[in-house]
MITI-336029 format. One line per field, with one value per residue (C-alpha): residue number from 1; residue in three letters; x, y, z. Coordinates in pm, 1 decimal. Each point is the difference from the previous one (the first is absolute). Last residue first. Layout:
seq [NUM:...] .
type [ALA:...] .
xx [X:...] .
yy [Y:...] .
zz [Z:...] .
END
This chain:
seq [606:605:604:603:602:601:600:599:598:597:596:595:594:593:592:591:590:589:588:587:586:585:584:583:582:581:580:579:578:577:576:575:574:573:572:571:570:569:568:567:566:565:564:563:562:561:560:559:558:557:556:555:554:553:552:551:550:549:548:547:546:545:544:543:542:541:540:539:538:537:536:535:534:533:532:531:530:529:528:527:526:525:524:523:522:521:520:519:518:517:516:515:514:513:512:511:510:509:508:507:506:505:504:503:502:501:500:499:498:497:496:495:494:493:492:491:490:489:488:487:486:485:484:483:482:481:480:479:478:477:476:475:474:473:472:471:470:469:468:467:466:465:464:463:462:461:460:459:458:457:456:455:454:453:452:451:450:449:448:447:446:445:444:443:442:441:440:439:438:437:436:435:434:433:432:431:430:429:428:427:426:425:424:423:422:421:420:419:418:417:416:415:414:413:412:411:410:409:408:407:406:405:404:403:402:401:400:399:398:397:396:395:394:393:392:391:390:389:388:387:386:385:384:383:382:381:380:379:378:377:376:375:374:373:372:371:370:369:368:367:366:365:364:363:362:361:360:359:358:357:356:355:354:353:352:351:350:349:348:347:346:345:344:343:342:341:340:339:338:337:336:335:334:333:332:331:330:329:328:327:326:325:324:323:322:321:320:319:318:317:316:315:314:313:312:311:310:309:308:307:306:305:304:303:302:301:300:299:298:297:296:295:294:293:292:291:290:289:288:287:286:285:284:283:282:281:280:279:278:277:276:275:274:273:272:271:270:269:268:267:266:265:264:263:262:261:260:259:258:257:256:255:254:253:252:251:250:249:248:247:246:245:244:243:242:241:240:239:238:237:236:235:234:233:232:231:230:229:228:227:226:225:224:223:222:221:220:219:218:217:216:215:214:213:212:211:210:209:208:207:206:205:204:203:202:201:200:199:198:197:196:195:194:193:192:191:190:189:188:187:186:185:184:183:182:181:180:179:178:177:176:175:174:173:172:171:170:169:168:167:166:165:164:163:162:161:160:159:158:157:156:155:154:153:152:151:150:149:148:147:146:145:144:143:142:141:140:139:138:137:136:135:134:133:132:131:130:129:128:127:126:125:124:123:122:121:120:119:118:117:116:115:114:113:112:111:110:109:108:107:106:105:104:103:102:101:100:99:98:97:96:95:94:93:92:91:90:89:88:87:86:85:84:83:82:81:80:79:78:77:76:75:74:73:72:71:70:69:68:67:66:65:64:63:62:61:60:59:58:57:56:55:54:53:52:51:50:49:48:47:46:45:44:43:42:41:40:39:38:37:36:35:34:33:32:31:30:29:28:27:26:25:24:23:22:21:20:19:18:17:16:15:14:13:12:11:10:9:8:7:6:5:4:3:2:1] .
type [UNK:UNK:UNK:UNK:UNK:UNK:UNK:UNK:UNK:UNK:UNK:UNK:UNK:UNK:UNK:UNK:UNK:UNK:UNK:UNK:UNK:UNK:UNK:UNK:UNK:UNK:UNK:UNK:UNK:UNK:UNK:UNK:UNK:UNK:UNK:UNK:UNK:UNK:UNK:UNK:UNK:UNK:UNK:UNK:UNK:UNK:UNK:UNK:UNK:UNK:UNK:UNK:UNK:UNK:UNK:UNK:UNK:UNK:UNK:UNK:UNK:UNK:UNK:UNK:UNK:UNK:UNK:UNK:UNK:UNK:UNK:UNK:UNK:UNK:UNK:UNK:UNK:UNK:UNK:UNK:UNK:UNK:UNK:UNK:UNK:UNK:UNK:UNK:UNK:UNK:UNK:UNK:UNK:UNK:UNK:UNK:UNK:UNK:UNK:UNK:UNK:UNK:UNK:UNK:UNK:UNK:UNK:UNK:UNK:UNK:UNK:UNK:UNK:UNK:UNK:UNK:UNK:UNK:UNK:UNK:UNK:UNK:UNK:UNK:UNK:UNK:UNK:UNK:UNK:UNK:UNK:UNK:UNK:UNK:UNK:UNK:UNK:UNK:UNK:UNK:UNK:UNK:UNK:UNK:UNK:UNK:UNK:UNK:UNK:UNK:UNK:UNK:UNK:UNK:UNK:UNK:UNK:UNK:UNK:UNK:UNK:UNK:UNK:UNK:UNK:UNK:UNK:UNK:UNK:UNK:UNK:UNK:UNK:UNK:UNK:UNK:UNK:UNK:UNK:UNK:UNK:UNK:UNK:UNK:UNK:UNK:UNK:UNK:UNK:UNK:UNK:UNK:UNK:UNK:UNK:UNK:UNK:UNK:UNK:UNK:UNK:UNK:UNK:UNK:UNK:UNK:UNK:UNK:UNK:UNK:UNK:UNK:UNK:UNK:UNK:UNK:UNK:UNK:UNK:UNK:UNK:UNK:UNK:UNK:UNK:UNK:UNK:UNK:UNK:UNK:UNK:UNK:UNK:UNK:UNK:UNK:UNK:UNK:UNK:UNK:UNK:UNK:UNK:UNK:UNK:UNK:UNK:UNK:UNK:UNK:UNK:UNK:UNK:UNK:UNK:UNK:UNK:UNK:UNK:UNK:UNK:UNK:UNK:UNK:UNK:UNK:UNK:UNK:UNK:UNK:UNK:UNK:UNK:UNK:UNK:UNK:UNK:UNK:UNK:UNK:UNK:UNK:UNK:UNK:UNK:UNK:UNK:UNK:UNK:UNK:UNK:UNK:UNK:UNK:UNK:UNK:UNK:UNK:UNK:UNK:UNK:UNK:UNK:UNK:UNK:UNK:UNK:UNK:UNK:UNK:UNK:UNK:UNK:UNK:UNK:UNK:UNK:UNK:UNK:UNK:UNK:UNK:UNK:UNK:UNK:UNK:UNK:UNK:UNK:UNK:UNK:UNK:UNK:UNK:UNK:UNK:UNK:UNK:UNK:UNK:UNK:UNK:UNK:UNK:UNK:UNK:UNK:UNK:UNK:UNK:UNK:UNK:UNK:UNK:UNK:UNK:UNK:UNK:UNK:UNK:UNK:UNK:UNK:UNK:UNK:UNK:UNK:UNK:UNK:UNK:UNK:UNK:UNK:UNK:UNK:UNK:UNK:UNK:UNK:UNK:UNK:UNK:UNK:UNK:UNK:UNK:UNK:UNK:UNK:UNK:UNK:UNK:UNK:UNK:UNK:UNK:UNK:UNK:UNK:UNK:UNK:UNK:UNK:UNK:UNK:UNK:UNK:UNK:UNK:UNK:UNK:UNK:UNK:UNK:UNK:UNK:UNK:UNK:UNK:UNK:UNK:UNK:UNK:UNK:UNK:UNK:UNK:UNK:UNK:UNK:UNK:UNK:UNK:UNK:UNK:UNK:UNK:UNK:UNK:UNK:UNK:UNK:UNK:UNK:UNK:UNK:UNK:UNK:UNK:UNK:UNK:UNK:UNK:UNK:UNK:UNK:UNK:UNK:UNK:UNK:UNK:UNK:UNK:UNK:UNK:UNK:UNK:UNK:UNK:UNK:UNK:UNK:UNK:UNK:UNK:UNK:UNK:UNK:UNK:UNK:UNK:UNK:UNK:UNK:UNK:UNK:UNK:UNK:UNK:UNK:UNK:UNK:UNK:UNK:UNK:UNK:UNK:UNK:UNK:UNK:UNK:UNK:UNK:UNK:UNK:UNK:UNK:UNK:UNK:UNK:UNK:UNK:UNK:UNK:UNK:UNK:UNK:UNK:UNK:UNK:UNK:UNK:UNK:UNK:UNK:UNK:UNK:UNK:UNK:UNK:UNK:UNK:UNK:UNK:UNK:UNK:UNK:UNK:UNK:UNK:UNK:UNK:UNK:UNK:UNK:UNK:UNK:UNK:UNK:UNK:UNK:UNK:UNK:UNK:UNK:UNK:UNK:UNK:UNK:UNK:UNK:UNK:UNK:UNK:UNK:UNK:UNK:UNK:UNK:UNK:UNK:UNK:UNK:UNK:UNK:UNK:UNK:UNK:UNK:UNK:UNK:UNK:UNK:UNK:UNK:UNK:UNK:UNK:UNK:UNK:UNK:UNK:UNK:UNK:UNK:UNK:UNK:UNK:UNK:UNK:UNK:UNK:UNK:UNK:UNK:UNK] .
xx [3806.6:-233.5:85.9:375.2:27.6:-228.8:259.8:231.4:30.2:31.2:268.0:189.7:-12.4:121.7:292.4:88.9:-8.1:368.9:103.7:-181.8:-254.2:72.4:-316.5:-102.9:-77.4:-338.6:-311.6:-57.0:-104.9:359.1:72.4:324.8:282.9:332.5:244.8:137.8:290.1:34.7:317.3:-202.3:-262.9:257.0:214.2:-282.2:-190.3:-350.6:-273.3:-308.3:-321.0:-296.0:192.5:-148.8:223.2:-42.5:62.4:320.2:106.0:-36.5:199.1:276.8:30.5:11.0:270.6:230.6:79.1:269.8:-264.7:-31.9:-379.0:-60.0:-330.6:-153.4:-279.6:-135.5:-30.9:164.1:328.0:-13.0:-27.0:300.1:210.8:-95.1:82.1:340.3:83.4:-93.3:194.2:314.4:-31.9:-54.6:297.4:229.3:-67.5:6.8:-346.1:-41.3:-372.2:-108.0:-375.2:-176.6:-334.6:-246.5:-302.7:116.1:-204.4:-300.3:-313.1:-67.6:137.9:-244.9:208.7:19.4:107.3:156.4:80.5:-336.2:-183.9:-96.0:-244.5:-320.9:140.6:307.4:-221.8:-193.4:325.8:86.6:-359.6:16.2:302.6:-199.6:-339.5:-201.0:-257.5:-263.0:-224.7:-282.9:-134.6:-295.5:70.6:-254.1:-215.8:-2.6:-242.2:104.2:-238.1:299.9:140.0:196.9:234.0:-2.8:248.5:-125.0:148.1:-335.3:-151.7:323.4:58.7:-320.8:-84.2:-17.3:259.5:-23.8:269.3:281.9:192.2:316.9:214.9:-258.5:119.5:-228.2:-177.0:-275.4:-365.5:-279.9:-340.7:-303.1:-162.3:-375.7:-243.2:236.7:15.9:229.4:170.3:-167.0:216.8:222.2:323.2:-53.6:-176.7:32.8:-334.0:-257.9:-219.5:-355.1:-291.8:-131.3:-143.8:-83.7:-131.8:-86.1:-266.6:-113.0:239.4:-141.4:-325.4:110.8:359.0:17.9:-263.0:83.7:373.1:16.2:254.4:12.9:330.5:94.4:330.2:121.8:327.2:-112.5:-366.8:-150.3:-62.2:244.1:-98.8:-83.0:-240.0:-318.8:-161.8:-82.4:272.4:138.5:358.6:94.7:-177.5:227.0:-194.3:18.8:-144.6:-64.8:17.3:-56.7:-321.9:-186.6:-328.8:78.7:43.5:316.0:11.4:-127.8:326.1:180.0:-209.0:257.4:226.2:297.7:222.9:347.4:-94.6:-299.5:-151.2:-178.7:101.4:268.4:136.7:23.5:171.6:257.2:58.4:49.1:-210.6:166.9:14.9:-221.6:142.6:-244.0:-114.0:-354.1:-37.5:-349.1:97.5:323.2:-183.8:65.9:334.7:137.8:-122.4:154.9:330.1:-16.7:-33.9:-128.2:163.6:-165.9:8.9:-245.5:-253.7:-26.6:-186.1:123.7:-158.4:39.5:-7.8:-20.3:-249.3:-162.2:107.8:-245.7:274.1:337.0:191.0:365.2:116.1:-281.6:37.7:10.1:-122.9:67.1:-263.3:119.6:-279.3:85.0:-64.3:294.0:223.1:-106.0:-251.1:-1.7:0.7:345.6:136.4:-143.6:147.1:343.3:-0.7:-130.0:294.9:158.1:-297.0:69.5:-357.2:-274.5:-312.8:-274.3:-353.0:-257.2:-220.6:-373.1:-247.3:-157.2:-161.9:202.6:-3.6:-376.5:15.1:222.4:376.8:274.9:80.4:315.7:108.3:346.0:76.9:364.9:273.5:201.2:375.1:133.4:189.0:77.7:172.2:-190.2:-18.9:-277.7:114.0:-354.7:60.2:319.5:-162.2:255.9:72.4:343.5:141.0:296.7:307.6:154.8:197.7:-189.3:90.5:-187.8:131.6:-298.3:-87.1:-268.4:-292.6:-187.2:-331.8:-168.8:287.1:189.0:373.7:-73.1:-149.6:-103.2:-141.7:86.4:-120.8:271.0:276.1:192.0:375.0:268.6:304.7:247.3:87.3:-139.9:-336.6:12.1:68.0:-242.3:-288.1:90.4:-4.9:-339.8:-150.1:172.8:-186.9:-329.0:41.7:93.8:-323.8:-209.5:132.4:-104.8:216.2:-260.8:-321.7:-101.0:136.7:40.0:241.4:299.7:318.3:213.1:231.6:285.2:184.7:299.9:109.7:317.8:-42.0:61.3:-202.0:-4.3:-259.6:99.0:362.9:89.9:-293.4:-75.9:-53.9:-226.9:-147.4:69.1:106.2:-48.0:264.5:50.2:316.8:-41.5:-97.9:-211.5:-305.3:-200.2:-304.5:-183.3:-336.8:-30.4:157.8:-300.7:-223.4:146.0:178.9:262.7:305.3:-197.2:-67.6:238.7:240.7:-281.2:-131.9:352.6:60.2:-338.1:7.5:365.7:22.3:141.7:188.7:207.1:-209.1:48.3:-122.8:160.7:156.8:250.8:291.0:-182.8:-269.8:-39.4:-256.7:30.8:-363.2:-132.2:-112.3:-310.2:-29.6:-370.2:29.0:279.5:-175.3:-280.2:108.4:49.4:176.3:236.9:88.9:58.0:242.1:252.0:175.0:363.9:74.5:8.0:-127.3:187.6:-125.1:-75.8:-246.6:-269.0:-156.4:-48.7:329.0:175.1:-153.2:98.5:361.5:32.9:-132.7:235.8:295.9:-111.9:2.7:348.7:118.7:-154.1:176.5:335.1:-55.0:-52.7:321.5:199.0:-138.9:-332.7:-7.4:-318.5:-236.1:-287.6:173.5:351.8:281.0:-98.2:213.3:-100.3:103.6:275.9:-146.2:-71.0:-183.0:-214.1:-54.1:-126.7:-236.7:-122.2:-65.9:-208.5:90.0:316.3:14.1:283.6:222.6:70.8:288.4:274.3:51.5:97.4:179.0:-11.3:200.2:162.5:359.5:58.8:-322.8:114.7:-229.9:-94.0] .
yy [20956.4:-40.0:297.5:-12.0:-371.8:7.1:210.0:-297.2:41.4:378.5:-29.4:-249.0:228.6:292.4:-208.4:-106.7:343.0:94.4:-348.2:44.0:-285.6:-310.0:-205.0:-331.2:-321.6:-157.1:26.0:267.9:-91.9:-22.0:352.7:24.0:256.9:-74.9:270.0:290.6:191.4:-209.4:-157.4:-78.2:-184.1:-218.8:-51.0:-134.0:134.4:-146.3:182.6:-204.9:151.4:-171.5:-280.0:-333.1:-265.7:-222.6:276.8:103.3:-364.5:-55.6:316.8:-94.9:-352.0:129.7:251.8:-277.8:14.3:175.2:148.7:377.2:14.7:332.4:22.2:343.7:126.8:340.7:300.8:270.2:-39.6:-369.7:87.8:231.7:-254.1:-284.7:208.2:97.9:-352.4:-151.6:271.8:-82.3:-374.5:39.1:232.1:-193.7:-341.5:-236.9:-140.7:-6.6:3.1:194.3:-46.0:272.9:-106.0:275.9:5.4:-263.4:-255.6:101.1:71.4:365.7:-46.7:-267.3:-315.5:-188.3:-353.7:-243.1:-68.2:-141.0:295.7:121.4:235.7:-130.4:-326.8:192.3:246.2:-290.6:-141.9:324.8:33.5:-352.4:101.7:290.8:-167.2:300.4:-23.3:230.7:-86.5:208.4:-5.0:109.1:5.9:-179.0:236.9:99.1:281.1:351.0:149.1:117.9:-355.6:-174.9:-247.7:-374.3:-261.1:-323.1:-263.7:-127.6:345.7:157.9:-267.2:8.5:355.9:149.7:-160.6:236.8:-154.8:104.2:-228.2:69.9:-186.9:-233.2:-117.6:50.6:-163.4:142.3:-76.0:204.2:57.6:88.7:331.7:19.0:71.1:101.4:-38.4:-302.9:-79.9:-278.0:-311.6:-13.4:-66.0:-195.5:34.7:-267.2:-136.4:74.3:270.3:-57.7:-243.2:-112.7:-328.8:-125.2:290.9:178.3:-268.4:37.2:-265.2:-242.9:11.1:-256.4:-126.1:-257.7:138.1:367.0:-44.3:-240.6:-285.6:-175.6:-175.4:-189.0:-94.1:-311.9:-125.7:58.0:89.5:346.7:-14.7:277.1:244.9:35.4:280.5:44.1:339.6:292.1:206.9:19.6:-105.4:336.8:169.6:-174.1:-223.1:3.2:-297.4:1.3:-277.8:-49.7:188.4:-293.9:166.6:-45.4:-377.1:-104.3:-259.9:242.4:197.9:-298.5:53.9:261.6:-291.6:-155.2:-240.0:100.6:-44.9:-232.7:191.8:-207.0:172.6:-264.1:71.3:370.4:-72.0:-222.7:234.7:313.4:270.4:288.2:290.7:248.3:149.6:126.3:360.9:-71.8:-262.4:118.5:367.7:-73.3:-210.6:216.9:122.1:-354.3:-83.5:315.0:-83.2:-364.9:85.0:-318.9:-72.2:-1.8:-248.3:-235.9:273.0:88.9:-143.8:62.8:-223.8:129.8:-234.9:76.8:283.3:5.7:-240.2:-283.4:-208.4:130.6:314.8:41.1:129.2:48.5:-255.6:36.7:-247.3:75.9:-55.1:30.1:22.9:-106.0:149.7:239.2:-303.2:-133.1:-272.1:-355.4:-164.7:-153.0:333.2:180.1:-255.9:29.0:378.9:-10.0:-197.4:-322.5:-241.6:-290.5:-132.6:177.7:-222.6:209.9:76.0:163.2:272.1:-80.2:88.8:330.3:304.8:267.2:238.0:10.0:99.1:297.4:32.1:17.8:348.0:211.2:330.0:115.3:323.7:98.9:-217.5:93.4:-50.6:-96.8:-327.1:84.6:321.6:322.0:295.9:250.8:280.0:56.3:-53.5:-207.3:-251.5:-210.5:-356.4:-73.5:-351.7:-62.0:-207.9:277.5:-99.1:238.6:299.6:273.3:60.0:-38.0:216.7:-179.0:162.0:-102.2:22.5:-146.0:-171.4:-327.6:-66.6:-361.9:116.6:366.9:-43.1:275.6:306.3:93.5:259.1:-39.6:33.0:98.5:54.1:288.9:-24.5:348.2:-119.9:-299.2:217.5:277.7:-245.9:-149.7:345.1:73.4:-320.9:87.5:332.9:-165.4:-255.9:278.1:187.8:-317.4:-111.8:321.8:295.3:244.9:-173.9:-358.8:-322.0:91.7:-33.6:-60.6:-204.8:-49.8:-288.8:-17.8:-293.5:31.0:-345.8:-193.1:-367.9:-344.9:-294.5:121.5:70.0:288.4:4.4:-306.3:-128.5:-286.8:-103.9:-306.4:-55.6:362.4:15.2:371.6:228.3:374.0:211.3:358.1:353.7:159.9:221.2:194.0:222.3:167.7:175.5:21.9:91.3:220.7:-307.4:-105.6:-300.9:-107.9:-149.6:-266.1:-199.9:159.8:-295.1:-256.2:173.2:20.4:-370.9:-119.1:194.1:-88.0:-188.3:-341.8:2.0:-303.6:-198.7:-102.6:-278.5:-2.4:-337.1:156.4:-70.7:190.6:-143.0:60.3:114.7:134.2:80.2:-106.9:-328.2:163.2:368.3:25.5:-244.5:188.4:310.9:-19.1:321.6:-167.5:-299.5:226.5:183.7:-326.3:-104.3:244.4:202.2:-10.5:262.7:271.2:349.8:291.7:360.2:265.5:284.2:67.7:338.8:-29.7:183.3:-260.9:-278.0:174.3:56.3:-344.8:-174.7:191.5:-88.1:-364.0:-21.3:147.9:-240.9:-296.6:91.3:36.6:-334.9:-171.6:141.8:-95.6:-356.1:-75.1:-360.0:-194.9:-237.9:-174.1:-337.7:38.6:253.4:138.8:280.4:356.5:302.6:-162.2:56.1:-372.0:-29.1:309.7:-99.4:-353.6:80.9:319.3:-183.3:-274.6:-367.2:-15.2:-369.4:-81.4:274.5:280.5:-12.1:254.7:90.9:330.2:11.8:374.9:49.5:342.6:115.3:-125.3:165.9:338.5:215.4:366.6] .
zz [-9974.8:-295.8:-220.3:59.2:-56.5:-303.7:-179.5:-35.6:-375.7:29.3:267.6:-215.4:-303.7:212.4:124.5:-354.2:-161.6:39.4:-113.8:-328.5:-41.1:-208.2:-43.8:151.3:-180.3:-57.8:213.3:261.8:356.7:120.5:-118.4:-192.3:-21.0:-169.6:110.3:-204.4:-142.8:-318.1:141.6:312.0:-203.2:-174.6:310.0:216.0:301.4:4.8:189.9:91.2:136.9:173.8:181.9:-114.0:154.9:-306.3:-251.9:179.3:36.8:-373.7:-72.5:241.1:-139.5:-357.4:90.3:124.6:370.9:203.9:229.4:37.5:-21.0:175.1:187.9:54.4:225.2:-103.6:230.8:-216.7:191.5:-86.5:-369.9:29.6:187.7:-235.2:-307.0:139.8:113.6:-337.3:-180.6:195.8:-52.2:-375.4:-53.3:234.7:-154.4:296.6:-75.6:-377.5:-96.1:307.4:31.2:196.0:146.6:86.7:229.1:244.2:196.6:-214.1:204.6:-92.2:-357.0:-116.0:-40.2:-331.3:95.9:-245.4:-363.8:-113.7:150.8:345.9:172.7:155.3:130.0:121.1:188.9:148.5:139.4:178.6:118.0:146.3:208.4:142.0:31.8:114.7:279.1:155.5:296.1:145.8:354.1:213.0:373.5:219.2:208.1:366.6:74.6:88.4:-259.0:-205.5:-0.7:275.0:-165.3:-67.6:-123.2:159.9:-230.6:-131.6:-58.9:-126.4:-263.3:-206.5:115.2:-350.1:-227.0:-296.5:-216.7:-234.8:-234.9:-198.4:-252.1:-156.7:-340.5:-300.2:-289.7:-215.8:-64.5:-152.2:155.5:-210.1:-77.0:-61.3:278.3:273.4:378.6:-3.9:-334.0:-194.8:-38.0:-310.3:188.8:319.7:332.7:266.2:117.3:268.7:-158.0:122.9:-10.1:337.5:124.0:351.3:204.3:-324.9:-74.4:-364.1:-133.8:257.1:-198.1:-257.7:-5.1:-276.3:-238.3:55.7:-26.5:-294.1:2.9:-338.4:61.5:314.9:160.7:180.6:148.1:360.1:38.8:32.6:-379.8:-92.1:-270.0:-368.0:-84.7:-200.4:-48.0:223.2:161.1:350.3:-79.9:-148.7:290.9:258.1:235.8:380.3:188.4:373.7:257.5:372.5:52.0:149.7:-87.9:-369.9:54.7:-184.4:-278.4:-261.0:6.5:-153.4:-314.3:-107.8:-97.7:180.1:-195.6:113.1:363.1:31.3:291.5:265.1:323.2:60.4:-347.0:88.9:330.2:-172.1:-292.3:211.8:-157.8:-181.3:241.5:183.2:318.3:261.8:-30.1:117.1:-270.4:-104.1:-16.8:-188.6:-259.6:-306.2:133.7:17.8:-350.5:-142.1:167.6:-107.0:-367.9:-164.5:-336.0:-343.5:-289.7:171.4:67.7:366.4:297.9:355.9:265.6:355.9:298.3:373.7:41.7:341.6:274.6:-67.4:-158.7:115.9:-85.9:105.7:-336.4:-252.9:-280.6:-376.4:-262.4:-367.2:-270.5:-361.0:-254.8:-354.8:-344.0:25.0:69.0:-342.2:-99.7:-131.0:339.7:-48.7:-125.0:301.2:239.5:-159.7:16.3:357.4:128.3:-124.7:38.9:235.8:-6.7:-197.2:-15.1:-153.6:120.4:-230.0:146.7:31.5:-270.9:-91.6:154.0:177.7:-292.3:20.1:364.8:-61.7:-37.6:262.5:-126.8:-18.9:-152.5:100.4:185.6:34.3:142.3:306.5:17.9:342.1:-51.5:-366.3:94.5:-44.5:-237.5:-76.5:-232.5:-127.1:-372.8:10.4:231.3:181.0:104.1:144.8:18.3:229.2:-90.8:-206.6:-308.8:-231.5:211.6:183.8:350.9:231.8:300.7:198.3:177.3:314.6:178.8:310.0:179.1:0.9:-26.1:-104.2:-333.3:-34.1:-350.2:-245.3:-187.5:-248.3:-41.5:-327.7:-52.6:-251.6:220.4:-15.8:368.8:50.3:-127.1:234.2:301.7:-94.9:-42.7:336.3:160.1:-157.7:141.4:328.8:11.1:-95.2:278.5:241.3:-68.5:-6.2:337.6:172.0:101.2:-125.1:-96.6:-59.2:144.3:366.0:292.0:-219.7:-32.7:-313.3:-77.4:-250.6:-155.4:-230.7:-105.7:-70.1:-80.0:148.3:-128.0:-358.1:-263.7:-228.0:114.9:-205.8:-201.9:236.2:359.6:8.0:347.8:97.5:363.3:44.6:148.4:12.8:-19.8:115.6:-97.1:272.3:37.9:258.1:-57.6:290.5:4.5:297.4:333.5:88.2:-31.4:334.9:149.7:-252.4:172.6:187.6:-315.1:-248.3:0.4:-29.1:-312.0:-141.1:57.3:-126.8:-326.8:-67.2:-330.9:-97.0:332.4:89.2:244.7:362.2:226.7:346.1:77.6:244.0:-235.2:-276.0:-224.7:-370.5:-255.7:-355.7:-81.6:-340.6:159.2:140.9:-87.0:87.2:293.2:176.1:-128.5:254.3:173.0:336.6:-156.4:-191.6:321.2:185.3:-274.3:142.9:-275.1:-109.0:-269.3:264.4:-86.4:-154.4:-3.5:-260.5:50.8:-260.8:-74.9:-375.6:-63.9:217.0:-209.2:-324.5:101.7:155.5:-311.5:-229.1:222.4:13.2:-380.2:-14.4:269.3:-185.2:-324.2:180.3:172.6:-333.5:-142.8:311.0:29.6:165.6:123.4:-65.6:180.4:-182.8:-13.3:138.7:-25.7:-339.3:-141.7:-82.6:-209.2:-208.4:-347.2:-52.3:333.5:-47.9:-362.4:60.9:285.0:-167.6:-328.0:167.0:-51.5:209.5:95.8:-245.0:137.7:-252.1:-245.4:-81.6:363.0:160.9:337.3:83.8:320.7:39.3:-37.2:-354.4:-119.2:126.2:208.1:-10.5] .
END
């Protein structure tokens, strides 16, 4: 039991001007957090209580899944990031500094390198595996534009876990632990009272062969989820596959006709403006993006990759990377550097598929990948391979000829972002629908990405040295708190699910100092506390309207109001935060039972 006067709940009537997301505005207005500097927040007593309850649920489920908790340093030597290749992958997102001895250090965004380095020399035999270790700690990423409060900050609280194995399949293998942690994560978010979806996901800078994201479903989410309601398939927009689409470059007859028409298109405001000027739509245009293989030089295998999509579609870099993984030998594929691309003869911003014709097929330096929606017969508008110029009347077969039949140079496959209305993968009829979500958890099958480069090996059953196989499992703890508010709020404030609420019951004393009201408040609080509920007594000398507004803003699941009118009738005003309208007078003898019933989720989820 706590009293409002003895804790620190600085509520505000207005949100800060930069608070555009509901969770950002409400967590500040309700006295849960305060901003110290851009992307860095202080957790006030109410906020810290929510985080502790969330962490308790996480610890219980992680321990039940076989994890052991530890704590690793926030300061990490840059040498480890350089060895793993993530110094380049993270780039400016790393917070870096130098100590007095000029040693380069980074504030940890995650701890794959540190924990792998720690276990090198400690793990020597397959008999010590599998092993799962986790921690709950502040992490740091130098976001260029921190926004949305706790949803995209520069300092945040995270649970990160790492598993270690000698094999992928079978007893004690990566897949077994991955499935167990998948279930643990599902339990965690279910116990927290969250509405969530699990989706196939891109691994991003963490790396690895497979991953899943746990997304809280809410209209304000910054992530796009595509799902098929027939098969149950769900994936984020970076990973989502698209089902089969018919395509054809046309036949010889289709390729007949005159030359394309050139148009001068200087200083056009994006593809919409170009399309309007050319008398077409973005869907009638071909967009050709130039990508470059890191470290490749002319004559050194594949160097340039042309990605062709319809003008109203976006290239999916993950799909593109996977499609040419064999040819790149695992080297990074990224948008081409403008200067190097210009030097190679590309008119960036005006490139057409014809650019592939400028490379000798035996040279092997360029490949073009075309999305099926862009590989269709008919006339297209596209770049003219000359600055400030486009063409209309482009036909694939006429312009490209036999090169379209050379799989060394041209391939047609899914390389774009999926969107609502696209065919669902693996089906002949259903289409994908779109919803929004907030990522709160992400699990990865890392394989030997880190162990092989950092030297973490053990003797396997055949007494041969083998790199340890790893998994990685993260939960954004502070982000989950904010995502819960995004999912569950109304015009008056936060509506906490009972498992995460800072208190389960708020007792409002209308006349602090009145013996009858004060005595009943203490008695109810003591009995509710004895039953395992957390109670906050609002004993401030404030007007009733202020107390009621603050109660709605803070969002505690049950409100009990002790006033003379209800007490004279032998009862207490009882109201659930999620219910609209006013509360109802419940007999005093039944109040505790009513509260226990309303907070029943606590008992069933703990």
